Every structure is written in structure tokens, then in C-alpha cells.
N, C-alpha and C positions, 0 to 999 in steps of 0.2 A: 229367343236365344239366351242361353244361360251358361255360365262357367261353373262347374260343380267340382268341389274338392273332395276326393275320396276319403271316407271315414273308416275307422276299424269296423270290420264285419261286412262292409259293402261288397257286392259283386256286380258284374255287368248286368245281371238279370234283376237284381233288387233295384238298381238305379233305373233300369228300363221300366220296371213296374211302377216305381214311385213317380216318374215323370211322364209315363204313358208314351214312351218313345220306343221305337223298334230297337232291339238289341243289335240287330245287323247294322242299322244306321249309325248308332253310337260307335260300334266297332270300326265301321268304315271311315267315319269322319276323323276319329282319333287314332287310326292306324293300329288298332289292337290286334294282337296275333293269338291264335288258339294256343292254349286253352283259356285265353282271356283273363289271365291273372292281372290284378291291379296292385299298385303300390299305395299305401296310405300317404295322403298328401299330394297324390297325383291330380293334375287338373284335367278335366274333361270338358270339351265343348259340346253342349247338348243343343241340338237343332234338328228340325224336321226336314230341312232341305239343304242343298249345297248350292248357294247362289253362285252364278258364273259371270256376273257383270257388276262392276263397281257401281254403287248407288250414290256415293258421296265423294270419294276420292276422284280428283281429276287425273291424277297420275299415280300409278302403282308400277314400279319397275322391279325386275328380278334379274340380277346379274347371273351369267352362266358362262362356263367355258365350253369350247367345241366338243369336249369329250363327255358332256352330260349324257346320261342315259336318255334315249329317245322317249322311253315310257315316262320318265320323270318330267321331261319337258312337255310332253303331251298333257300330262295331268296338271301341270302348273299354268300353262298358257291361258286357260279360260279365266283366270283370276288376275291377269296382268294387262297393262296397257302398253308397257315397253319392255323390251328384252335387250339390255346392254350386253353385247358380246365381248368377253374378256379374253385376250385383248390384242390390240395392234400396237406395235412399237415403232421406233424410228432410229436412225443413225444421227451422229453429230452433224452431218451435212443435210439433215432433213429428208432423208430417204425413208419413205413409209415402209414398215415391215409387217406383213400379215401374220396371223397366228400360225403356229407350227402345224396345226391340224386345220383341215378345210372347214370353214364355217358356213358354206353356202347352204347346206341342208338345214341348218338352224334358221337362217333367214327365210328360206322357202316355207318352212313349217310355221314360223311366226306370222308371216304375212297371210298365209292361208287361214290362220286363226284370228285374223284381225288385230294382231299385235304389232307394234312398230319396233323393228330391230334398230338398235343404236350401236354405233362403232365406239368402243371404249379405247381411248388412247393412253398408253402408259409409257414411262421412260425406263424400261427395264434394260439393265446392262447384260453382258455375257453371262454373269453369274445368276441371272434371274431375279435380281433384287433392284429396287428403285435406285437409280444412278443420278445424283445431282450434277455430276460433271457432264453427263449427256444433256441434261436440261440446260445447263449453262452454255454449252456449245451451240445449242439450237436457238435459244431465246436471245442470245447476244449477237447473233449473226443474221442480218437482214436477208442474206441469200438463203441460208438454211431455213429460216422461218418461212419465207415466201415459198420455198420449195415444198415444205411440208404442207402448208395451207393449200397450195395448188393441187397437190396429190390427194388431199382429203376432199377437196371440192370435186375431184374427178371420181374417186372411188365410192363416195357416199351414194350418189344417184345410180352409179353403174351397178352396184351390188344390191341396191334396194334398201339401204339404211335411211332412217329418218333424221339422222343428225349424229353428233359427236358428244361423247362424255369424256371430259378431260380429267384424268385421275393421275395427278402428279404429286408425289410426296417427297419430303426431305429437300425442298427447294432452298437453295442458299439465300441468305439474307440480301446479298448484293444483287440477286436476280429477281427480287420481289416485284419491282415495277416492270421489268422486262417480261416477266411471266404474265402479269396482268395485261400488258399490251398485246401479248400473243393471244390471250383469250378474247380480248376485245376485237382484235382484227379478224380472228377466226369466226367469231360470232357474227360480225357484220357481213363477212363474205358468205357464210353459210345461210344467213337469213335472206340474202338477196336471191338465192336459188331455192328457197323454200325449206331449208333445213333448220334445226335447232341445235343449240350448244348448251350443255350443262357442265358444271365444274364441281368436283368433289372437294369438300372442305374438312380438314382435320378438326377434332372436337375442341375448339378454342373457347375460352370463357371470358376473355377480356382483350382489349386492343393492345395492352402492354405485355401480354403473355409471351414469354420467350421459350425457345427450344427448337430442336431440329425439325419438328413437325409444324411449327407455327411461324418461324421467322420469315419465311418466303411467301406467306399468304396474307394478303390484305383483304379481309372479309368484305368490308364495305365496297372497295373498288371492284372486287371480283363479282360481288352481287350485282353491281351496275353493269359490268362487262358482259356477263353471260345471261342467257334466257332463264336458266334454272340453276339451282345449287343443291347439292346433297350434303347433309351433315353426316359425317362418318362417326356416328355415336355408338361406337363399340370398341373393343380391345382395351378396356381398362384391365380386365383380366386377360392375359395373353399367354402364349405357349411357354415362354421362358421366364415369365414373371411370377410373383407370388400368387397363390390361389385367391381369387376374388371374383365377383360377378363380372361377366363380360360387358354388360351394359347396365350398370347401376342407375336406377331412375333418378336419384338425387344428383348424380353427376350429369346425366343427360339433360335434366331440367336446367342446370346452369348453362350448358351450351346453347340450348334453345332460347333462354332468356337473353343471352348476349347476341346471338345471331339475329333474332327477330327485332332487335333494337337497331341494327345497322343494315339489314337487308329486308326488303318487303316480304312479309310472311308468305304471300301468295307466290313467291318464287322458290320457296324452300321445301325440301322433302327431308324426312327423318330417316336415318339409316336404321334398319332392323337386323339384328344378328340371328341368322338361322343356323346356329351352331353353339356348342359349348366346349368345355375343356375338362379333361380327367387328369388330375395331378396325383402322382404318388407322393406319400408323405414319409418323413418330414421334408419340407421344401428346403433346398439348399441353393442359394443364389449362384448362378453360373454353372450349376450341375443339373438341377431338376428340369425336366422337359415334360410338358403336358401333352396328352394325346387329344387331337381335335375329334369331336364326335357330333353327331346330329342331335337335334332336340328330341326326336322320337327315340333314337338310340339311347339317349341318356335315361329316359324312363324305363326302357327295357333292362338296362343295367341294374337299376334300383329294384325292379321286379325280380330279376334273376338272383339277386343277392338278398332278397327279403328284407330290405331296409326302407324306412319311411323317408319321404321327401319333405324337407323343411322349406320355409319361405321367409327370406330375410325382410324384416319390416322397413328397413331403410333403403336397401338396394332394390327392393321389390323384385327379387329374383329368386328362383328355386335353386336348392342345392341339397346334397346329401353326402354322407360318408359310407364307405363300405370297405371290407377287408378281403383281399384276394391273395392267395399263396403267401400269407404271412405279412403282406404289405398293406398298410392302410392307404386309402385313396379318398380324395374329395372331388366332387363333380359340381361345377356351376354351369347352368345352361339357361335357356329361355323356354317359356311355355305360353299357353294362351292367357294366363293371368298376367305375366310380365308384359307380353305384347299388348294386351288390352290397356294396361296402364300407360304405355307409350302412345298408343293410338288416341287415348283421351287427351294426353298432353299435346299431341299433334293437332287434334281437332280444336282444343281450347285456345291454342296459339294461332289459329288461322292459317296453318301451313297447308300446302297444296297436296301433299301426298307422302308416300314412303318409298324407300329403295331398299330392297332385301339383299343383303350380302350373306350368302348367295343361295341359289335355288338348286344346287347340285344334289341335295338330299330333300326329298319331298316332306313338307310339313303341311299336310292338308288342312288340319284344323286352323292353323295360323292364316293360311290363304283365305279360307272361308270367313274367318273372323274379320279380316281386313275388308272384305267385300260385303259385309253385312252391317248395314246401318252405321257405317263409319267406325266399326269396332265396338259399338255400345252393347254391353251385356249386363245381365244381372248375375249375382253370385248366390249360391245356396248350398244346402246340404240335404241329402235325402234321409240319412239315418239308417 
């Protein structure tokens, strides 16, 4: 397996000949579309086969909403061990709320493919955003907390889930210990009936780090309370923020260094971003809004506009500029190069796996990369 960076003058067929690989296979793995134009700087995964079973990762999870395309889900499941369904909510009284759309079909398809579906629990308010007042009402009330845990214990086996992923954000500082207690009690109860509990953690880099994402989460205590933990190592570059890499490797490494120092690495998974952002320029704080795009879509935009893809040496992430209708844009996204760097970090840190946010858009080369020798690849150029 090799990651190849497209050079000036390359074509699908010249690369195919240089590496003695079928052009059809290269196009399939990398989701190239006729007439198979390439962008200079584009990363291609060159492999003869499409492995469909993880050889080294114990856990590879891919989050999905119930409105995922059945075809995309079918294409993704062979490379996953877990399918966290996003998401279930709850009221301040601890009444469990199912997704707006039926998720039964996803559970059925996942189980048929040998993949464990996971119930993702989120505290979304009526506006669809994370609501810390809702969290406060539940974790500070024994009645509400016990009610929610009781319902989770019932619905998990009833619907065929393998456990619960607790994804709470913007937890108030005053609810920090109560939130940890909720995770601990849920984990103990779920384990007694054979289920597992994981908790999503914001990208914290020290125990003293403050802010709305960090004040309510005690990494060390949550690592002890839950069976597993996912590091949400993405969203440095975000929709309303200034243009930058979504998951810069230098920042991801800082999070991993801290997390593995307070949580056993064998409990940790690294979050992988399966998306990028397209910002119009110039960026104006409070005004500019980026468009979310898929990693494959990003490359297609570069090809359509005839611009080269660059690779930031610090962030270890691809980006490019293009102009459309008189407006300059900058795109930051992820590709097999950037994922390979993060997989190497995961492996070298002794972490147990990865969690992909999210699999709504198919990134076949990335999925194959994860499932092939723990993401180990060579790099090269064909000329």
C-alpha cells in the first residue's frame, strides 16, 4: 500500500502503468469520476485490494444519522466495528427521546454486517444545539438521572444496541462531578447487562485548561468512569471561525499527549474528521460562514477549478485556493496523507482505535487506509 502525491503531467493511466495497478482499481478506491482528471498535489491511495476487516484496530467507529444514504452505509459497514447512531436526546426529567427519523433500519443493516450499533446520547435543546441547562437539570436530579438510566437499560437491548456513547458538550463547571457520576453509574449499570459505555471528550491539552468546552469534563475521572473514551480531535477550523485546518496534527498531538497521560491509552480512540470547509475570502469575524464539504468533494472542487492542492508542513493537512464568480475561496480538508499521519500517532501512542465524525459522505480510501496494516503506508511519486 502506498500514498502517491500527483505530480505535474501525471494522469490516472501513467500512474497505473508506473505502479502496475489497474486504473479501474485506482479510480474505485479513490472515488475518481470520469474523465478522471487529477489535481496536482492530490493524494491517491494505491492498493491492489480493498480490505474489509480491521487487522490491527480493535475498535473503528463511524457516526451516522438515520438519514444516511443506504448505499453509503452499505459501502462503509465492512470497514467498521461500531456504528454510533446520532442521536437520542432526553428531557430535564430524564425522559429518553428517540431520533426524529426511525433508526431501526440502520440497526438491522449494521447487525447483519456484523457491526455493533451504539446509541449516541446528546443533550440537544429545542433549537437543536447542545443545552447545558438540560444537562444540569438531569445530572443534578437523582430522580431524572435514574429515570434516564433506567430507560437506556431498557432500550439498548430492546433495539439491539451494544451500548451507549455519551456525547455531552458545554457542561457547566458546577456540573463537572455530577456529570462524571452519571457516566459512572450508567457504565456500571450497562456493564451488568453486557453493554458498554463510551464518553466523548473535547480536545483538552491540560488539566488546568478552561473554557466552555473544558470546564465540565474531568478527563482522568471520566476515563476511569467509562469503558472507552473518544477524543474529539477536530473543529480547530470550523464553520464560523477563521480559515485553518480542521484537525491540525500539531494540535491533535498535544491533545493525545495529555489524554494518554491521564487515561489508559487502551481506552482511547482518536476522532477523525471526514469533512472539510470552504471559506469565502476575505474572512470577516461574525459575518463569514464556511460551507461544509466532504473530503472527496474537496478534491473535485480543486480539479474543477484547475488549482493545485498544497500540504501544510505543520498542520499536516491539505488546502487550496480557488476563485469563483469573482470571489476567492480557501478550502481546508482531510485526505489519506493527513489521516495516515493521525493513524501513525494513534498507533505510536498505544490507543485502541478511531472514531470517524461522520460517515454521511463516503471516503472509501480513508476507510481502506484504516483497515490496512493500521494505516501504515509508504509515500512516493511516479513522475
